[in-house]
Kinemage of the C-alpha trace (Angstrom):
@kinemage 1
@onewidth
@group {chain A} dominant
@subgroup {mainchain}
@vectorlist {calphas} color= white
{ca unk a 1} P -0.123 0.053 -0.041
{ca unk a 2} L 1.332 3.565 -0.832
{ca unk a 3} L 1.496 5.631 2.097
{ca unk a 4} L -0.435 8.691 2.631
{ca unk a 5} L 2.610 10.899 2.688
{ca unk a 6} L 3.248 10.461 -0.899
{ca unk a 7} L -0.231 11.026 -2.113
{ca unk a 8} L -0.366 14.361 -0.134
{ca unk a 9} L 2.884 15.549 -1.509
{ca unk a 10} L 1.836 14.696 -5.084
{ca unk a 11} L -1.351 16.607 -4.522
{ca unk a 12} L 0.262 19.655 -2.568
{ca unk a 13} L 2.862 20.439 -5.156
{ca unk a 14} L 1.086 19.519 -8.293
{ca unk a 15} L 2.885 16.579 -9.548
{ca unk a 16} L 1.213 15.772 -12.964
{ca unk a 17} L 3.021 12.263 -13.705
{ca unk a 18} L 5.459 9.895 -12.526
{ca unk a 19} L 7.399 6.724 -12.899
{ca unk a 20} L 7.597 3.653 -10.631
{ca unk a 21} L 10.643 1.513 -11.155
{ca unk a 22} L 12.803 -1.117 -9.641
{ca unk a 23} L 16.462 -0.872 -9.190
{ca unk a 24} L 19.340 -2.521 -7.302
{ca unk a 25} L 21.185 -0.715 -4.660
{ca unk a 26} L 24.578 0.410 -5.532
{ca unk a 27} L 26.514 -0.727 -2.388
{ca unk a 28} L 24.217 -2.806 -0.311
{ca unk a 29} L 22.357 -6.124 -1.647
{ca unk a 30} L 18.958 -4.371 -1.898
{ca unk a 31} L 16.333 -3.920 -4.420
{ca unk a 32} L 14.166 -0.650 -4.250
{ca unk a 33} L 10.758 0.047 -5.869
{ca unk a 34} L 10.495 3.836 -6.071
{ca unk a 35} L 8.265 6.448 -7.354
{ca unk a 36} L 10.024 9.354 -9.306
{ca unk a 37} L 8.921 12.606 -10.847
{ca unk a 38} L 11.876 14.377 -12.827
{ca unk a 39} L 9.870 17.620 -13.165
{ca unk a 40} L 9.449 18.353 -9.412
{ca unk a 41} L 12.245 16.265 -7.995
{ca unk a 42} L 9.735 14.150 -6.033
{ca unk a 43} L 11.269 10.777 -5.401
{ca unk a 44} L 9.867 8.293 -2.675
{ca unk a 45} L 10.850 4.803 -1.865
{ca unk a 46} L 7.791 2.677 -1.827
{ca unk a 47} L 9.544 -0.822 -1.039
{ca unk a 48} L 12.853 -2.131 0.042
{ca unk a 49} L 13.678 -5.855 -0.686
{ca unk a 50} L 16.721 -7.149 1.186
{ca unk a 51} L 18.870 -9.551 -0.839
{ca unk a 52} L 21.705 -9.581 1.813
{ca unk a 53} L 22.569 -7.883 4.927
{ca unk a 54} L 22.288 -4.354 5.883
{ca unk a 55} L 24.807 -3.969 8.646
{ca unk a 56} L 28.343 -4.024 7.225
{ca unk a 57} L 30.078 -4.807 10.446
{ca unk a 58} L 28.086 -7.089 12.780
{ca unk a 59} L 26.288 -9.539 10.581
{ca unk a 60} L 27.030 -12.215 7.978
{ca unk a 61} L 24.960 -13.148 4.929
{ca unk a 62} L 26.116 -15.911 2.600
{ca unk a 63} L 24.856 -16.128 -1.153
{ca unk a 64} L 25.936 -19.343 -2.685
{ca unk a 65} L 29.329 -19.858 -1.508
{ca unk a 66} L 30.205 -16.314 -1.043
{ca unk a 67} L 30.191 -14.745 2.472
{ca unk a 68} L 29.408 -10.943 1.737
{ca unk a 69} L 31.290 -9.666 4.866
{ca unk a 70} L 34.583 -11.308 3.746
{ca unk a 71} L 35.061 -10.248 -0.090
{ca unk a 72} L 38.607 -9.365 -0.409
{ca unk a 73} L 39.020 -8.868 -4.091
{ca unk a 74} L 37.221 -7.409 -7.121
{ca unk a 75} L 36.799 -10.886 -8.435
{ca unk a 76} L 34.873 -11.907 -5.404
{ca unk a 77} L 32.925 -8.663 -5.634
{ca unk a 78} L 32.031 -9.628 -9.164
{ca unk a 79} L 31.097 -13.033 -8.355
{ca unk a 80} L 28.830 -11.828 -5.534
{ca unk a 81} L 27.242 -9.443 -8.160
{ca unk a 82} L 26.496 -12.196 -10.529
{ca unk a 83} L 24.756 -14.368 -7.713
{ca unk a 84} L 22.769 -11.135 -6.684
{ca unk a 85} L 21.702 -10.670 -10.422
{ca unk a 86} L 20.471 -14.241 -10.534
{ca unk a 87} L 18.661 -13.943 -7.179
{ca unk a 88} L 17.064 -10.528 -8.634
{ca unk a 89} L 16.058 -12.051 -12.024
{ca unk a 90} L 14.371 -14.949 -10.085
{ca unk a 91} L 12.209 -12.263 -8.208
{ca unk a 92} L 11.540 -10.121 -11.335
{ca unk a 93} L 8.021 -11.275 -11.893
{ca unk a 94} L 6.849 -10.536 -8.387
{ca unk a 95} L 8.730 -7.345 -8.395
{ca unk a 96} L 7.285 -6.022 -11.625
{ca unk a 97} L 3.692 -7.277 -10.497
{ca unk a 98} L 4.292 -5.149 -7.223
{ca unk a 99} L 5.436 -2.223 -9.250
{ca unk a 100} L 2.344 -2.231 -11.262
{ca unk a 101} L 0.140 -2.428 -8.323
{ca unk a 102} L 1.885 0.613 -6.745
{ca unk a 103} L 1.506 2.472 -9.998
{ca unk a 104} L -2.191 1.516 -10.314
{ca unk a 105} L -2.831 2.668 -6.652
{ca unk a 106} L -0.880 6.127 -7.189
{ca unk a 107} L -2.911 6.651 -10.346
{ca unk a 108} L -6.161 5.956 -8.567
{ca unk a 109} L -5.562 7.794 -5.346
{ca unk a 110} L -3.561 10.820 -6.538
{ca unk a 111} L -5.210 11.060 -10.092
{ca unk a 112} L -2.009 11.460 -12.171
{ca unk a 113} L -0.729 8.820 -14.940
{ca unk a 114} L 2.082 6.708 -13.678
{ca unk a 115} L 4.505 4.956 -16.078
{ca unk a 116} L 6.083 1.569 -15.081
{ca unk a 117} L 9.574 0.671 -16.084
{ca unk a 118} L 9.502 -2.992 -16.980
{ca unk a 119} L 13.256 -3.945 -16.127
{ca unk a 120} L 15.359 -3.930 -12.976
{ca unk a 121} L 17.443 -0.836 -13.289
{ca unk a 122} L 21.243 -0.957 -12.419
{ca unk a 123} L 23.449 -3.719 -11.019
{ca unk a 124} L 23.646 -4.977 -7.541
{ca unk a 125} L 26.404 -3.823 -5.332
{ca unk a 126} L 28.336 -5.213 -2.718
{ca unk a 127} L 31.390 -3.908 -0.660
{ca unk a 128} L 34.800 -5.563 -0.374
{ca unk a 129} L 36.397 -6.013 3.040
{ca unk a 130} L 38.408 -2.726 2.272
{ca unk a 131} L 35.103 -0.858 1.464
{ca unk a 132} L 33.556 -1.991 4.595
{ca unk a 133} L 36.642 -1.003 6.826
{ca unk a 134} L 36.682 2.393 5.142
{ca unk a 135} L 32.799 2.640 5.777
{ca unk a 136} L 33.184 1.892 9.276
{ca unk a 137} L 36.228 4.429 9.675
{ca unk a 138} L 34.074 7.171 7.961
{ca unk a 139} L 31.238 6.423 10.360
{ca unk a 140} L 33.555 6.604 13.379
{ca unk a 141} L 34.878 10.013 12.337
{ca unk a 142} L 31.660 11.360 11.790
{ca unk a 143} L 30.833 10.397 15.250
{ca unk a 144} L 28.191 7.667 14.578
{ca unk a 145} L 28.864 4.677 17.045
{ca unk a 146} L 27.848 1.076 16.309
{ca unk a 147} L 27.612 -0.049 19.898
{ca unk a 148} L 24.343 -2.254 19.355
């Protein structure tokens, strides 16, 4: 179900059309379903599907024979990306069906035409061990503590 916040925003600022699309996260094993309107700059995440893990430091997630928190080389990163692509392709039919449902609901509730992009956009991203360490260092330097 589309949250009322998006419908209110669409009506309040006068969005006249939009696009609902599915795309891979660039650094996390996630798939997003998002509403976009390039004319007004409105973008809203409708749904997030987790293919892997979100916490880079604390958790482990395995896809095939690859542990995502222990990728040391670009070859391992590429291999994990391929496995995530396969996983995404396996979900494609359901994802596009969900996307069409979101578009239909926005069309009905907000009264605007909504286009659906029928392909999963982008490529899935994962982090190497070096990327994870650098991410954690940046969080610590910014004062974000991960004591949970």
